C-alpha positions as CSV (number, residue, x, y, z in Angstrom):
1,X,21.8,14.4,9.2
2,X,24.6,12.7,7.3
3,X,24.7,9.0,6.9
4,X,27.5,7.4,9.0
5,X,30.4,6.1,6.9
6,X,31.8,2.6,7.2
7,X,35.6,2.4,7.7
8,X,37.9,-0.2,5.9
9,X,38.4,-2.0,9.2
10,X,34.6,-2.2,9.7
11,X,34.3,-3.6,6.1
12,X,36.9,-6.3,6.9
13,X,34.9,-7.1,10.1
14,X,31.8,-7.3,8.0
15,X,33.4,-9.9,5.7
16,X,33.9,-12.1,8.7
17,X,30.2,-12.9,8.6
18,X,31.1,-15.3,5.7
19,X,32.5,-17.7,8.3
20,X,28.9,-18.6,9.3
21,X,27.9,-20.1,5.9
22,X,31.4,-21.4,5.2
23,X,31.4,-23.4,8.5
24,X,27.9,-24.7,7.8
25,X,28.9,-25.7,4.3
26,X,32.0,-27.5,5.7
27,X,30.1,-29.3,8.4
28,X,27.5,-30.6,5.9
29,X,30.1,-31.1,3.1
30,X,28.1,-28.8,0.8
31,X,30.3,-28.0,-2.2
32,X,29.4,-24.3,-2.4
33,X,32.5,-22.8,-0.6
34,X,34.3,-21.9,-3.8
35,X,31.2,-20.6,-5.5
36,X,30.5,-18.4,-2.4
37,X,34.0,-16.9,-2.4
38,X,33.8,-16.2,-6.2
39,X,30.3,-14.7,-5.9
40,X,31.4,-12.4,-3.0
41,X,34.5,-11.4,-4.9
42,X,32.6,-10.7,-8.0
43,X,30.0,-8.7,-6.0
44,X,32.7,-6.6,-4.4
45,X,34.5,-5.8,-7.6
46,X,31.3,-5.0,-9.5
47,X,29.9,-2.7,-6.7
48,X,33.2,-0.9,-6.3
49,X,33.4,-0.2,-10.1
50,X,29.8,0.8,-10.2
51,X,30.3,3.0,-7.1
52,X,33.2,4.9,-8.7
53,X,31.2,5.3,-11.9
54,X,28.0,6.5,-10.2
55,X,30.0,9.1,-8.3
56,X,30.9,10.6,-11.6
57,X,27.4,10.2,-13.0
58,X,25.9,11.8,-9.9
59,X,28.3,14.8,-10.1
60,X,27.7,15.4,-13.8
61,X,24.0,14.5,-13.7
62,X,23.4,14.7,-17.5
63,X,20.0,13.3,-18.4
64,X,21.4,11.5,-21.4
65,X,24.2,9.9,-19.4
66,X,21.7,8.7,-16.8
67,X,19.7,7.1,-19.5
68,X,22.7,5.5,-21.0
69,X,23.5,3.8,-17.7
70,X,19.8,2.7,-17.4
71,X,20.0,1.1,-20.8
72,X,23.1,-0.8,-19.8
73,X,21.3,-2.0,-16.8
74,X,18.4,-3.2,-18.9
75,X,20.7,-5.0,-21.4
76,X,22.5,-6.8,-18.7
77,X,19.2,-7.7,-17.0
78,X,17.8,-9.0,-20.4
79,X,20.8,-11.3,-20.9
80,X,20.5,-12.5,-17.3
81,X,16.8,-13.3,-17.5
82,X,17.3,-15.5,-20.6
83,X,20.3,-17.3,-19.1
84,X,18.6,-18.0,-15.8
85,X,15.5,-19.2,-17.5
86,X,17.7,-21.7,-19.3
87,X,16.7,-20.5,-22.8
88,X,18.8,-19.6,-25.8
89,X,20.0,-16.1,-26.1
90,X,19.9,-15.9,-29.9
91,X,16.2,-16.8,-29.9
92,X,15.0,-14.8,-26.9
93,X,17.2,-11.7,-26.7
94,X,15.1,-9.6,-29.1
95,X,11.6,-10.8,-28.0
96,X,12.3,-10.3,-24.3
97,X,14.2,-7.0,-24.6
98,X,11.1,-4.8,-25.3
99,X,9.3,-6.6,-22.4
100,X,12.1,-5.6,-20.0
101,X,12.2,-2.1,-21.4
102,X,8.5,-1.5,-21.0
103,X,8.3,-3.3,-17.7
104,X,11.0,-1.0,-16.2
105,X,10.7,2.3,-18.2
106,X,6.9,2.7,-17.8
107,X,6.8,2.5,-14.0
108,X,10.0,4.6,-13.7
109,X,8.6,7.4,-15.9
110,X,5.2,7.2,-14.2
111,X,7.0,7.5,-10.8
112,X,9.0,10.5,-11.9
113,X,6.4,12.4,-13.8
114,X,3.3,11.9,-11.7
115,X,4.5,11.1,-8.2
116,X,7.8,12.7,-7.1
117,X,8.5,15.5,-9.7
118,X,12.2,15.9,-9.0
119,X,14.3,18.9,-10.2
120,X,16.0,18.3,-12.6
121,X,13.4,15.9,-13.9
122,X,15.8,13.0,-14.7
123,X,18.0,13.5,-11.6
124,X,20.5,10.6,-11.3
125,X,19.7,10.3,-7.6
126,X,16.2,9.3,-8.4
127,X,16.3,7.7,-11.9
128,X,19.1,5.2,-11.3
129,X,18.1,3.8,-7.9
130,X,14.4,3.6,-8.8
131,X,15.2,1.9,-12.1
132,X,17.5,-0.5,-10.3
133,X,14.8,-1.5,-7.8
134,X,12.1,-2.0,-10.4
135,X,14.4,-3.7,-12.8
136,X,15.7,-6.1,-10.2
137,X,12.2,-7.3,-9.4
138,X,11.3,-7.5,-13.1
139,X,14.3,-9.7,-13.6
140,X,13.2,-12.1,-10.9
141,X,9.6,-12.2,-12.2
142,X,10.7,-12.7,-15.8
143,X,13.0,-15.6,-14.9
144,X,10.3,-17.3,-13.0
145,X,7.6,-16.6,-15.6
146,X,9.6,-17.7,-18.6
147,X,11.1,-20.7,-17.0
148,X,7.7,-21.9,-15.6
149,X,5.8,-21.3,-18.8
150,X,8.2,-23.2,-21.1
151,X,9.1,-25.9,-18.6
152,X,5.3,-26.6,-18.1
153,X,4.7,-26.7,-21.9
154,X,7.7,-29.1,-22.3
155,X,6.5,-31.3,-19.4
156,X,2.8,-31.3,-20.5
157,X,3.0,-31.6,-24.3
158,X,0.4,-34.3,-24.5
159,X,-2.1,-32.1,-22.5
160,X,-1.3,-29.1,-24.8
161,X,-1.8,-31.2,-27.9
162,X,-5.1,-32.4,-26.5
163,X,-6.3,-28.8,-26.2
164,X,-5.4,-28.2,-29.8
165,X,-7.0,-31.4,-31.0
166,X,-10.3,-30.5,-29.2
167,X,-10.4,-27.3,-31.3
168,X,-8.8,-24.8,-29.0
169,X,-7.0,-21.9,-30.7
170,X,-3.3,-21.6,-30.0
171,X,-3.8,-18.8,-27.5
172,X,-6.5,-20.7,-25.7
173,X,-4.3,-23.8,-25.5
174,X,-1.5,-21.7,-24.0
175,X,-3.7,-19.9,-21.5
176,X,-3.5,-22.4,-18.6
177,X,0.3,-22.3,-18.7
178,X,0.4,-18.6,-19.1
179,X,-1.8,-18.2,-16.0
180,X,0.4,-20.6,-14.0
181,X,3.6,-18.8,-15.0
182,X,2.3,-15.3,-14.2
183,X,1.0,-16.5,-10.8
184,X,4.4,-17.9,-10.0
185,X,6.1,-14.8,-11.3
186,X,4.2,-12.3,-9.1
187,X,3.6,-14.4,-6.0
188,X,6.9,-13.5,-4.3
189,X,6.1,-9.8,-4.8
190,X,2.6,-10.1,-3.5
191,X,4.0,-11.9,-0.4
192,X,6.5,-9.1,0.1
193,X,3.8,-6.4,-0.2
194,X,1.6,-8.3,2.3
195,X,4.3,-8.6,4.9
196,X,6.3,-5.4,4.4
197,X,6.9,-3.4,7.5
198,X,6.0,-6.3,9.8
199,X,8.6,-8.9,8.7
200,X,11.3,-6.4,7.6
201,X,12.1,-2.8,6.8
202,X,12.6,-2.8,3.0
203,X,15.6,-1.4,1.2
204,X,14.3,1.9,-0.1
205,X,12.7,2.8,3.2
206,X,15.9,2.0,5.1
207,X,17.9,4.0,2.6
208,X,15.7,7.1,2.8
209,X,15.8,7.0,6.6
210,X,19.6,6.6,6.6
211,X,19.7,9.6,4.2
212,X,18.2,11.7,6.9
213,X,14.5,11.8,5.9
214,X,11.7,11.2,8.5
215,X,10.2,7.7,8.7
216,X,6.9,9.0,7.4
217,X,8.5,10.3,4.2
218,X,10.4,7.0,3.9
219,X,7.1,5.1,4.2
220,X,5.5,7.2,1.4
221,X,8.4,6.4,-0.9
222,X,8.3,2.7,0.0
223,X,4.6,2.4,-0.7
224,X,4.9,4.1,-4.1
225,X,8.0,2.1,-5.1
226,X,6.3,-1.2,-4.2
227,X,3.3,-0.3,-6.4
228,X,5.7,0.5,-9.2
229,X,7.6,-2.7,-8.7
230,X,4.4,-4.8,-8.7
231,X,3.1,-3.1,-11.9
232,X,6.4,-3.4,-13.6
233,X,6.9,-7.0,-12.7
234,X,3.6,-8.2,-13.9
235,X,3.8,-6.1,-17.1
236,X,7.3,-7.3,-17.9
237,X,6.6,-11.0,-17.2
238,X,3.4,-11.0,-19.3
239,X,5.0,-9.2,-22.2
240,X,8.1,-11.4,-22.1
241,X,6.0,-14.6,-22.5
242,X,3.7,-12.9,-25.1
243,X,6.5,-11.6,-27.3
244,X,8.5,-14.8,-27.2
245,X,5.7,-17.1,-28.3
246,X,6.1,-16.3,-32.0
247,X,9.8,-17.6,-32.1
248,X,9.1,-20.6,-29.8
249,X,6.6,-22.5,-31.9
250,X,6.6,-23.6,-35.5
251,X,3.8,-23.0,-38.0
252,X,1.9,-26.1,-36.7
253,X,1.9,-24.6,-33.2
254,X,4.3,-27.2,-31.9
255,X,6.9,-26.1,-29.3
256,X,10.4,-25.9,-30.7
257,X,12.5,-27.9,-28.2
258,X,15.7,-26.2,-29.5
259,X,14.8,-23.1,-27.5
260,X,16.2,-24.7,-24.3
261,X,19.8,-24.0,-23.4
262,X,22.0,-26.9,-22.2
């Protein structure tokens, strides 16, 4: 069964859904109308360009080309994580990058090698969408984790210094803020896992069904991808904080306030 296409007229009709938030913004005088139009325009252009590019990638299906695209996705995600966490790119780009790489690559490779075994092994139809789903959730987890960790330290400097004064090692003094940050980072994913199938049909399951597979096959894929997303999110958030600590404190274990952007 082939997935039904969406005509240009239907696309235009779909864009009319924007009248709902625009009317609400106008009634409440919320100054987000311009930002909404710009965001939708940017989304449309980006997805069209990516769609044209992926058509070529899927047709060629060279493993090295697939991985080049995945690396581009990871680099963009890395920059986005640091920016949204309100931290300085020059200080956090290199420490956070390996965390994003490991948090996305490890679950993807595990998923491919041990769960689905596609032929060819690094088929673009599997590698790129699966990486995108895992990476998107790693991005969200990293943003929350990094922002919560460093904001909490900045806000509770006296408490942090008290831990050090009482004889705690640096890692011991940081542990309460690390636990708080990781809990915040993975809580949305845990909530999604707990309610999936009851509250909503998730993206991958819907996509597999629209692609013509049976609902039971789609459910198997969705369960596996959620486990991969959860593992990747916690691994990436944990490593991002861990790898960035060295550049965020001076030799006296004092937080460098210059790490914050803006």
